[in-house]
C-alpha positions as CSV (number, residue, x, y, z in Angstrom):
1,M,68.9,82.6,105.5
2,T,70.2,86.3,106.0
3,Y,71.8,88.2,103.3
4,I,75.2,87.7,105.1
5,E,74.6,83.8,105.3
6,H,73.9,83.9,101.6
7,L,77.0,85.9,100.6
8,M,79.0,83.8,103.0
9,S,77.9,80.8,100.7
10,C,78.9,83.1,97.8
11,L,82.1,83.6,99.4
12,G,82.8,79.7,99.4
13,E,81.8,79.1,96.2
14,E,84.0,82.0,94.7
15,A,87.1,80.7,96.6
16,A,86.5,77.4,95.4
17,E,86.3,79.0,91.7
18,V,89.8,80.4,92.6
19,T,91.0,76.9,93.4
20,Q,89.5,75.5,90.2
21,A,91.1,78.3,87.9
22,A,94.6,77.7,89.5
23,S,94.3,73.8,89.0
24,K,93.2,74.3,85.5
25,A,96.2,76.7,84.7
26,N,98.6,74.1,86.6
27,R,97.7,71.1,84.6
28,F,97.1,73.1,81.2
29,A,99.9,75.7,81.4
30,I,99.9,79.1,83.1
31,N,100.3,80.6,79.8
32,G,97.7,78.2,78.3
33,T,94.1,79.3,77.0
34,Y,90.6,78.1,77.3
35,P,88.7,77.0,74.1
36,D,87.0,80.5,73.9
37,G,90.7,82.0,74.1
38,T,90.4,83.2,77.5
39,G,93.9,83.1,79.0
40,N,94.5,80.8,82.4
41,V,95.7,83.7,84.2
42,E,92.9,86.2,83.0
43,M,90.7,83.3,84.5
44,I,92.3,83.4,87.6
45,V,92.4,87.3,88.0
46,R,88.5,87.2,87.2
47,E,87.7,84.7,89.6
48,L,89.8,86.9,92.0
49,N,88.0,89.8,91.3
50,D,85.0,87.9,91.8
51,L,85.9,86.6,95.3
52,Y,87.0,90.4,96.2
53,A,83.4,91.6,95.3
54,V,81.8,89.3,97.6
55,V,84.2,90.3,100.4
56,E,83.2,94.1,99.5
57,M,79.6,93.2,99.6
58,L,80.1,91.6,103.2
59,Q,82.2,94.5,104.3
60,E,79.4,96.9,103.4
61,L,76.9,94.9,105.6
62,G,79.0,95.3,108.3
63,V,81.1,92.1,108.3
64,A,84.5,93.3,109.6
65,F,87.6,91.4,107.9
66,D,89.8,92.8,110.5
67,G,93.5,92.3,109.2
68,L,92.6,91.7,105.8
69,G,95.7,92.9,103.8
70,D,98.1,92.9,106.9
71,R,101.4,93.2,105.3
72,D,103.3,91.4,108.1
73,A,100.7,88.5,107.9
74,I,101.1,88.4,104.1
75,E,104.9,88.4,104.6
76,A,104.8,85.9,107.2
77,K,102.8,83.4,104.9
78,K,105.3,84.1,101.9
79,S,108.2,83.1,104.3
80,R,106.4,79.8,105.2
81,V,105.5,79.1,101.6
82,Q,108.8,79.7,100.6
83,Q,110.4,77.3,103.5
84,H,107.8,74.5,102.2
85,M,109.1,74.8,98.9
86,C,112.6,74.3,100.0
87,L,111.8,71.2,101.9
88,A,110.0,70.1,98.5
89,I,112.9,70.8,96.6
90,E,115.2,68.7,99.1
91,R,112.8,65.8,98.9
92,G,112.5,65.7,95.3
93,A,109.1,66.9,95.2
94,L,109.6,70.2,93.4
95,H,112.0,71.0,90.7
96,E,113.4,74.6,90.4
């Protein structure tokens, strides 16, 4: 296994940890805390920072994440999420 392959595995693991932290915040309240007093938002930020760290390590090894932080792509995604939220509200699956 190469360094890049190893870090790609780490990238997937960190992304999963972001998912887990977000899921726990959803289940136990966004403003809730872990038993050790760590806030749910604080845990999400911690996991996002871990994810960004691995991205930076990959970039340092020459992996080019072209388009990362692209404002147009980000705004387009936000628009799609809003459209899906409206659809979910219409179908009664999401409450304002």
